[in-house]
C-alpha positions as a printed Julia matrix, in Angstrom:
348×3 Matrix{Float64}:
 146.96  136.06  -20.91
 144.46  139.03  -19.95
 143.42  139.32  -16.35
 139.99  139.57  -17.74
 140.08  136.48  -19.65
 141.53  134.69  -16.95
 138.9   136.22  -14.69
 136.48  134.48  -17.27
 137.54  131.2   -17.58
 138.08  130.64  -13.7
 134.22  131.94  -13.44
 133.22  129.43  -16.14
 135.39  126.94  -14.68
 133.42  127.11  -11.3
 130.17  127.74  -13.1
 130.49  123.89  -14.75
 130.8   122.38  -11.76
 128.07  124.16  -10.01
 125.87  123.57  -12.47
 126.58  119.67  -12.67
 126.44  119.54   -8.72
 123.02  121.32   -8.65
 121.44  119.87  -11.47
 118.93  116.78  -11.01
 118.5   116.14  -15.01
 120.81  114.45  -17.44
 120.51  117.13  -19.99
 121.53  120.17  -17.77
 124.51  117.94  -15.6
 125.82  117.2   -19.05
 126.07  120.79  -20.15
 128.03  121.94  -16.86
 130.38  118.89  -17.9
 130.91  120.72  -21.4
 131.12  124.05  -20.29
 134.02  122.81  -17.44
 136.14  121.4   -20.26
 135.35  123.88  -22.64
 136.81  126.37  -19.88
 140.05  124.4   -18.78
 141.13  123.81  -22.31
 142.32  127.45  -22.65
 144.08  127.35  -19.78
 145.98  124.55  -20.85
 147.19  125.69  -23.71
 148.33  129.28  -22.43
 151.97  128.6   -22.64
 151.98  128.44  -26.53
 153.98  125.48  -26.26
 153.92  122.39  -28.5
 153.48  120.03  -25.77
 151.04  122.39  -24.18
 149.02  122.22  -27.29
 149.28  118.34  -27.58
 148.13  117.75  -24.0
 145.08  120.28  -24.57
 144.43  118.33  -28.07
 144.67  115.17  -26.44
 142.69  116.28  -23.0
 139.56  117.58  -25.34
 139.34  114.57  -27.69
 139.18  112.26  -24.32
 136.91  114.24  -22.59
 134.72  114.94  -25.65
 134.2   111.27  -26.23
 133.33  110.57  -22.98
 130.76  113.12  -22.77
 129.19  111.68  -25.77
 129.38  108.28  -24.39
 127.7   109.61  -21.09
 125.16  111.84  -23.15
 124.55  108.53  -24.88
 123.62  106.71  -21.79
 121.49  109.25  -20.39
 119.35  108.83  -23.51
 119.37  105.32  -23.29
 118.24  105.61  -19.46
 115.38  107.69  -20.83
 114.12  105.81  -23.66
 113.99  102.71  -21.08
 112.92  104.18  -17.86
 110.99  107.55  -19.3
 113.12  109.4   -16.77
 115.53  111.71  -17.27
 116.27  112.65  -13.71
 119.91  111.44  -12.64
 118.53  109.77   -9.36
 116.02  107.66  -11.72
 118.83  105.86  -13.22
 117.74  102.4   -12.6
 118.55  100.12  -15.59
 121.75   98.04  -15.19
 122.76   98.63  -18.75
 123.18  102.66  -18.72
 124.16  102.79  -15.44
 127.53  100.57  -16.67
 127.99  102.68  -19.79
 127.92  106.12  -17.81
 130.18  104.38  -15.01
 132.92  103.69  -17.83
 132.2   107.18  -18.93
 132.69  108.84  -15.98
 135.62  106.7   -15.41
 137.37  107.59  -18.47
 136.51  111.76  -17.67
 138.16  111.02  -14.43
 141.22  108.73  -15.6
 140.12  105.57  -13.75
 142.48  102.44  -14.81
 141.92  101.1   -17.01
 140.92  104.13  -18.94
 143.86  105.82  -17.5
 146.66  106.08  -20.25
 145.72  109.69  -21.09
 146.34  111.34  -17.63
 150.2   111.18  -17.24
 150.71  112.14  -21.1
 148.33  115.31  -20.48
 149.89  116.2   -17.03
 153.37  116.17  -18.6
 152.55  118.83  -21.08
 151.19  121.45  -18.47
 152.23  123.56  -15.91
 151.65  122.76  -12.31
 149.13  125.15  -11.91
 147.0   123.82  -14.53
 147.87  120.33  -13.51
 146.66  121.36   -9.91
 143.25  122.29  -11.5
 143.22  119.17  -13.45
 143.82  116.7   -10.28
 141.61  118.36   -7.95
 138.89  120.61   -9.43
 138.16  118.58  -12.57
 137.4   115.65  -10.58
 134.75  116.77   -8.64
 131.71  117.28  -11.08
 132.46  113.72  -12.53
 132.63  112.27   -8.91
 129.38  114.17   -7.87
 127.62  112.22  -10.93
 128.94  108.89   -9.56
 127.91  109.45   -6.43
 124.24  110.25   -7.44
 124.09  107.45   -9.96
 125.34  105.28   -6.8
 125.3   101.69   -8.74
 124.59   99.45   -5.34
 126.15   95.89   -5.64
 128.3    96.92   -8.49
 131.39   94.68   -9.08
 132.65   97.24  -11.8
 133.39  100.29   -9.04
 135.45   97.56   -6.98
 137.45   96.27  -10.15
 137.89  100.08  -11.25
 139.21  100.75   -7.98
 141.24   97.97   -7.39
 143.01   98.68  -11.0
 143.19  102.3   -10.42
 145.18  101.77   -7.06
 147.14   98.9    -8.68
 148.15  100.93  -11.75
 148.92  104.28  -10.07
 151.5   102.5    -8.09
 152.76  100.4   -10.79
 153.03  102.99  -13.42
 154.95  105.2   -11.33
 157.58  103.27  -10.06
 159.98  103.84  -13.26
 159.33  107.77  -13.59
 161.68  110.61  -13.39
 159.48  113.46  -14.58
 157.42  115.14  -11.44
 154.3   115.77  -13.07
 154.08  111.89  -14.29
 154.53  110.73  -10.78
 151.77  113.03   -9.52
 149.21  112.04  -12.45
 149.81  108.31  -11.43
 149.33  109.22   -8.01
 145.95  111.07   -8.9
 144.6   107.8   -10.36
 145.47  105.71   -7.31
 144.08  107.96   -4.85
 140.63  108.45   -7.37
 140.94  104.25   -6.38
 140.39  104.0    -2.76
 137.48  106.63   -3.38
 135.96  104.57   -5.89
 136.25  101.49   -3.95
 134.26  102.97   -0.99
 131.75  104.92   -3.14
 129.08  102.63   -3.41
 129.1   101.39    0.76
 129.81  105.06    2.58
 129.96  107.83    0.09
 130.37  110.18    3.08
 134.17  108.5     3.01
 134.8   109.54   -0.49
 133.73  112.95    0.25
 136.32  112.85    2.83
 139.04  111.15    0.69
 138.74  113.27   -1.66
 139.19  116.7     0.53
 142.28  115.41    2.24
 143.53  114.6    -1.16
 142.56  117.7    -2.76
 144.59  119.55    0.72
 147.7   117.34    0.17
 147.94  117.54   -3.58
 147.32  121.37   -3.79
 150.1   121.73   -1.08
 152.77  119.27   -3.14
 151.59  121.23   -6.44
 152.31  124.68   -4.92
 155.75  123.41   -3.5
 156.9   122.02   -6.39
 156.1   125.44   -8.19
 157.74  127.45   -5.55
 160.96  125.09   -6.3
 160.66  125.33   -9.96
 161.06  121.34   -9.8
 159.64  119.24  -12.74
 161.92  115.94  -12.24
 163.36  114.13   -9.56
 167.18  115.42  -10.28
 165.89  119.38   -9.83
 164.54  118.13   -6.2
 168.03  117.99   -4.7
 168.95  121.63   -5.2
 165.34  122.88   -3.8
 166.29  122.73   -0.19
 168.08  126.25   -0.44
 164.93  127.84   -1.99
 162.63  127.2     0.96
 164.32  125.57    3.52
 161.54  125.29    6.34
 158.84  124.46    3.76
 161.05  121.72    1.89
 161.66  120.12    5.55
 158.36  119.8     5.85
 157.33  118.44    2.16
 158.65  114.78    2.8
 155.77  114.48    5.47
 153.58  116.0     2.91
 154.46  113.34    0.7
 154.14  110.46    3.36
 150.78  111.87    3.84
 149.75  111.32    0.56
 151.39  108.03    0.48
 148.95  107.49    4.35
 151.37  106.69    6.53
 150.24  107.4    10.38
 150.5   109.92   11.81
 149.94  111.99    9.16
 146.36  113.17    8.06
 146.16  110.74    4.74
 146.2   107.86    7.11
 142.59  108.86    8.26
 140.62  107.97    4.76
 142.61  104.99    4.37
 142.41  103.66    7.78
 138.41  104.46    7.56
 138.14  103.01    3.81
 139.82   99.57    5.06
 137.89   99.77    7.85
 134.48  100.07    6.02
 135.23   97.16    3.45
 136.05   94.74    6.43
 132.64   95.88    7.61
 130.77   95.04    3.93
 132.49   91.37    3.8
 135.47   92.33    1.19
 138.42   91.49    3.71
 140.11   90.12    0.72
 139.75   93.22   -1.55
 141.05   95.32    1.64
 143.9    93.39    1.68
 144.77   93.62   -2.07
 144.16   97.38   -2.32
 146.66   97.94    1.12
 149.04   95.73   -0.57
 148.77   97.97   -3.73
 149.4   100.81   -1.7
 153.15  100.03   -1.07
 153.29  100.56   -4.89
 152.48  104.16   -4.39
 154.76  104.5    -1.17
 157.94  103.56   -2.89
 157.81  106.34   -5.55
 156.86  109.0    -2.78
 159.83  107.44   -0.19
 162.17  107.96   -3.38
 161.01  111.97   -3.52
 161.21  112.1     0.14
 164.98  110.61    0.19
 166.03  112.86   -2.97
 164.39  116.24   -0.9
 166.1   115.34    2.16
 169.0   112.72    2.32
 170.93  113.95   -0.79
 172.68  117.44   -1.41
 173.39  118.37   -5.51
 177.32  119.37   -6.02
 178.39  122.52   -6.77
 175.47  124.03   -5.9
 176.3   127.88   -6.38
 173.01  128.57   -7.77
 171.16  127.08   -5.47
 172.77  128.93   -2.32
 171.04  132.4    -2.59
 167.38  132.45   -3.58
 166.71  131.9    -0.28
 167.22  135.16    0.62
 165.11  136.79   -1.84
 161.22  137.74   -1.13
 159.19  134.66   -3.25
 157.08  135.74   -5.51
 153.97  133.18   -4.87
 152.26  133.71   -1.78
 153.18  131.63    0.84
 150.48  131.37    3.77
 148.06  129.17    2.09
 150.81  126.7     0.97
 152.01  126.51    4.8
 148.66  125.7     6.16
 147.71  123.42    3.85
 151.25  121.61    4.22
 150.68  122.17    8.08
 146.8   120.45    7.93
 148.07  117.57    5.26
 150.29  116.63    8.4
 148.47  117.23   11.59
 144.93  116.59   11.44
 145.04  112.91   12.16
 143.86  113.37   15.79
 140.46  114.71   14.06
 139.44  111.49   12.93
 136.71  110.72   15.67
 135.14  114.53   15.06
 135.52  113.27   10.99
 133.45  110.26   11.64
 130.83  112.27   14.08
 130.23  114.43   10.91
 130.06  111.59    8.52
 127.09  109.63   10.8
 124.86  113.08   10.76
């Protein structure tokens, strides 16, 4: 792909998300979402591989359907309330339809079945954009709607953490595992969205840092399935030694940074009188922990036999810039002591 075309697509990607962030009118927000979607599709299909084209087609159809439902719900809301402002979404019917449309865009369970199939057809860089940047605009709209006392968000969050953990148990393809991981992490964010939106923002920030470190590490190791992780240690020994801690941070184990949002979310759910929900979501996190531990075991406690092809790459200068990756990996592992500062920022 030409650098000028790539720069134009990345600019359009940022522009669409920024327009959605800044808009208070449903039609403008919808236009921002569409610009975002149309900008990422050429990035998905740039490899000219049938699997990539299939993934781009599936993504386009799903996002177009969700955008159509969202526009229908916004029109219904304007008809019922006389307002196009996002903040004036007060009628329960259009709010429910909007929530379901945004859940389809995000890949929340039970509307998540497209996510693993699309991720499997992409390279790791485009998968990273899909797992992080593409979640921001729909989540911003969901935050602005902020349906209070909505059991729908609780059900979507619980279903996402359950299916995100359950679906990844029997997978060997790393991109599918990361897709189910994304669904599970989004479930945690949606659970607490109506009670403490700042916690959702914190959880999204921590997830973006951890997911970026994970995707870039797998790209550096050129690993696409679990078996290829066994020979990744020879390509970047120090980084691969740190990667299991990044995966455990994604799982939410202390003392890694990923424990911070999960701990605060469970605390907030308990304060809201939802102790059974908090208990259930903590138990569903154990499902995700299983496949993170499986990846950790493969990377650290196994060694591929006859590893003649993997003994020399560490002597060669890597083509990928590793300083941002190293900084993100260290931040993902070691920022748990900043929890009091994060809580103080959320109360401002």
